[in-house]
Backbone as CSV, one residue per row, in Angstrom:
resi,resn,N_x,N_y,N_z,CA_x,CA_y,CA_z,C_x,C_y,C_z
1,MET,-2.769,-6.026,5.138,-1.385,-5.148,5.294,-0.160,-6.728,5.591
2,LYS,-0.490,-7.309,6.608,0.522,-8.279,6.510,1.267,-8.572,5.871
3,GLN,0.243,-9.902,4.697,0.473,-10.578,3.734,1.207,-9.432,2.479
4,LEU,0.646,-8.067,2.224,1.625,-6.842,1.481,3.061,-6.862,1.963
5,ARG,2.915,-6.646,2.898,4.304,-6.571,3.833,5.093,-7.563,3.383
6,LYS,4.990,-8.602,4.260,5.818,-9.875,4.080,6.371,-10.429,2.267
7,GLU,5.308,-9.732,1.285,5.073,-10.113,-0.149,6.065,-9.342,-0.592
8,ARG,6.777,-8.049,0.456,7.546,-7.120,-0.279,8.818,-6.661,0.009
9,LYS,8.875,-7.845,1.036,10.022,-8.162,2.247,10.545,-7.008,2.829
10,ILE,9.238,-6.807,3.409,9.704,-5.317,4.507,9.047,-5.715,5.415
11,THR,10.119,-5.946,6.692,10.257,-6.249,8.485,8.100,-5.005,8.648
12,GLN,8.179,-5.665,10.033,7.062,-4.567,11.054,8.359,-3.468,11.272
13,GLU,9.398,-3.809,11.425,10.191,-2.567,11.936,10.732,-1.519,10.567
14,GLN,10.420,-1.728,10.358,11.213,-0.916,8.578,9.729,-0.220,8.666
15,LEU,8.135,-0.977,8.104,7.244,-0.116,8.092,6.806,0.746,9.206
16,SER,7.273,0.233,10.720,6.846,1.510,11.157,7.676,2.839,11.136
17,ASN,8.826,2.133,10.899,9.979,3.317,10.632,9.293,4.366,9.249
18,SER,8.397,3.939,8.305,8.187,4.842,7.506,6.822,5.192,7.996
19,VAL,6.148,4.990,8.437,4.936,5.118,8.672,4.830,6.116,9.936
20,GLY,6.078,6.024,10.800,6.293,7.474,12.249,5.928,6.746,13.408
21,VAL,5.178,5.166,13.438,4.609,4.601,14.644,6.015,3.814,15.036
22,ASP,5.615,3.304,16.176,6.318,2.201,17.139,5.935,1.113,16.429
23,ILE,6.701,-0.056,16.447,6.799,-1.437,15.814,5.322,-2.108,16.973
24,SER,5.330,-2.147,17.986,3.988,-2.568,18.884,2.807,-1.913,17.873
25,THR,2.567,-0.671,17.012,1.579,-0.045,16.414,1.205,-0.971,15.568
26,VAL,2.214,-1.305,14.314,2.468,-2.336,13.345,1.307,-3.411,14.096
27,LYS,2.646,-4.236,14.918,1.765,-5.594,15.833,0.423,-5.125,15.677
28,ARG,-0.104,-4.491,16.365,-1.462,-4.616,16.612,-2.647,-4.058,15.469
29,TRP,-1.661,-3.458,14.305,-2.974,-3.093,13.252,-2.699,-4.552,12.982
30,GLU,-1.887,-5.211,12.337,-1.467,-6.768,11.679,-2.708,-7.499,12.921
31,ARG,-2.546,-7.568,13.718,-3.530,-8.505,14.699,-5.013,-8.506,14.011
32,GLY,-5.370,-6.584,14.023,-6.670,-6.514,13.920,-7.379,-6.309,15.232
33,GLU,-6.289,-5.488,16.025,-6.956,-4.791,17.473,-7.545,-3.320,17.454
34,PHE,-6.589,-2.790,16.381,-7.467,-1.517,15.569,-7.153,-1.458,14.747
35,GLY,-7.288,-0.058,13.629,-6.797,-0.132,12.463,-5.867,1.352,12.240
36,PRO,-5.541,2.057,11.831,-4.705,3.050,11.306,-5.298,3.815,10.591
37,ASP,-5.168,5.514,11.194,-6.281,6.737,10.868,-5.947,6.862,8.874
38,PHE,-6.340,7.117,8.793,-6.514,7.771,7.056,-5.019,7.871,6.750
39,GLU,-4.011,9.235,7.393,-2.858,9.564,7.160,-2.280,8.868,7.308
40,LYS,-2.257,7.801,8.050,-1.457,6.517,8.039,-1.547,5.741,7.056
41,LEU,-2.839,4.925,6.625,-2.927,4.229,5.612,-2.100,4.736,4.382
42,VAL,-2.308,6.078,4.402,-1.645,6.552,3.001,-0.633,6.030,2.878
43,LYS,0.395,6.631,4.330,1.779,6.160,4.494,1.973,4.634,4.343
44,ILE,1.450,4.068,4.788,1.637,2.449,4.386,1.202,1.772,2.985
45,ALA,0.686,2.514,2.522,0.287,2.494,0.871,1.312,3.176,0.282
46,GLN,1.830,3.991,0.282,3.287,4.480,0.059,4.705,3.690,0.309
47,ALA,4.729,3.725,1.465,5.776,2.341,2.425,5.432,1.144,1.034
48,LEU,4.224,0.641,1.400,4.014,-0.540,0.661,3.726,-0.816,-1.294
49,ASP,4.114,0.643,-1.637,3.839,0.920,-2.971,2.676,-0.016,-3.705
50,VAL,1.388,0.109,-2.910,0.365,-0.038,-3.748,-0.712,1.446,-3.205
51,PRO,-2.195,0.753,-4.329,-3.254,2.056,-3.616,-3.203,1.895,-2.455
52,VAL,-3.974,3.194,-2.013,-4.715,2.712,-0.688,-6.119,1.925,-0.360
53,SER,-6.609,1.754,-1.121,-7.833,1.003,-1.464,-7.345,-0.430,-0.979
54,TRP,-6.360,-1.252,-1.828,-5.856,-2.519,-2.106,-5.784,-2.822,0.154
55,LEU,-5.246,-1.723,0.648,-5.759,-2.147,2.617,-7.057,-2.869,2.407
56,PHE,-7.851,-1.965,2.038,-9.433,-2.181,2.294,-9.765,-3.633,1.909
57,VAL,-9.143,-3.848,0.967,-9.842,-6.008,0.445,-9.206,-6.834,1.046
58,PRO,-10.037,-7.281,1.358,-9.767,-8.871,1.843,-9.260,-9.915,1.154
59,GLU,-8.646,-10.375,1.551,-7.606,-11.436,0.548,-9.010,-12.198,0.043
60,THR,-8.570,-13.201,-1.253,-9.350,-14.213,-1.225,-9.003,-15.083,-2.525
61,PRO,-9.210,-15.997,-2.688,-8.463,-16.535,-4.041,-8.745,-15.877,-5.245
62,GLU,-10.150,-15.638,-5.258,-10.412,-14.959,-6.469,-9.394,-13.143,-6.854
63,SER,-9.208,-13.037,-5.581,-8.373,-11.444,-5.572,-7.024,-11.606,-5.695
64,SER,-6.223,-12.765,-5.156,-5.020,-12.670,-5.459,-4.055,-12.812,-6.993
65,GLN,-6.072,-14.133,-7.447,-5.184,-14.001,-9.025,-5.181,-12.500,-9.544
66,ASN,-6.133,-11.848,-9.229,-6.071,-10.644,-9.832,-4.916,-9.619,-9.648
67,ASP,-4.533,-9.761,-8.853,-3.401,-8.937,-8.122,-1.757,-8.116,-9.596
68,ASP,-1.684,-9.225,-9.991,-0.623,-8.881,-11.532,-0.708,-7.568,-12.402
69,GLU,-2.365,-8.235,-12.451,-3.552,-7.444,-13.078,-3.617,-6.422,-13.160
70,ASN,-3.971,-5.889,-11.256,-4.108,-4.904,-10.885,-2.924,-3.764,-10.428
71,LYS,-1.892,-4.719,-10.106,-1.046,-4.145,-9.968,-0.129,-3.380,-11.373
72,ASN,-0.426,-4.529,-12.569,-0.202,-3.914,-13.548,-0.748,-1.898,-14.307
73,ALA,-2.414,-2.319,-13.699,-3.070,-1.227,-14.102,-2.921,-0.069,-12.913
74,PHE,-2.895,-0.081,-11.828,-1.660,1.031,-11.085,-0.977,1.270,-11.780
75,GLN,0.178,0.476,-12.001,2.027,1.309,-12.535,1.626,1.875,-13.356
76,GLU,0.428,1.502,-14.548,-0.086,2.201,-15.510,-0.375,3.789,-15.574
77,ASN,-1.625,3.258,-14.698,-1.655,4.762,-14.056,-0.400,5.720,-13.484
78,GLN,-0.017,5.463,-12.595,1.268,6.207,-12.002,1.956,6.889,-13.426
79,ARG,2.262,6.056,-14.723,3.155,6.456,-15.784,2.487,7.218,-16.450
80,LEU,1.205,7.111,-16.617,0.012,8.090,-16.999,-0.449,9.663,-16.405
81,THR,-0.355,9.411,-15.275,-0.213,10.653,-14.110,0.782,11.204,-14.122
82,GLN,1.866,10.934,-14.246,3.811,11.421,-13.975,3.786,12.131,-15.428
83,LYS,3.130,12.010,-16.508,3.677,12.532,-17.580,3.080,13.998,-17.798
84,LYS,3.893,14.725,-18.021,3.305,16.487,-18.788,2.114,16.420,-19.604
85,ASP,1.030,17.352,-19.574,0.309,17.183,-20.121,0.646,18.494,-21.571
86,PRO,1.058,17.765,-22.804,1.657,18.769,-23.672,0.526,20.184,-24.031
87,LEU,-0.753,19.770,-23.771,-1.522,21.421,-23.938,-0.734,22.258,-22.877
88,THR,-0.732,22.157,-21.267,-0.193,23.176,-20.237,1.001,23.227,-20.853
89,GLU,1.640,22.779,-21.353,3.277,22.392,-20.979,3.419,24.200,-21.775
90,GLU,4.319,24.360,-21.945,5.064,25.807,-22.222,6.438,25.945,-22.799
């Protein structure tokens, strides 16, 4: 979470405001003292503009090499799911 937050130039305070928790909670999450519940994970993912699953994947050299590919796939999926279905459109 910390790496994603820093890559997106989001401060701990900004993330805490987006998620609706105290900044000390974000700091404790990032130190690994405890983790957020699922509702907070969804809000964190939205604030960081990533799929929730990215918050569960440990950072490895192999995973960081695939970040661009994963982000492109995620964005394409978002684009496709936001289109209206021509079969149900009236």
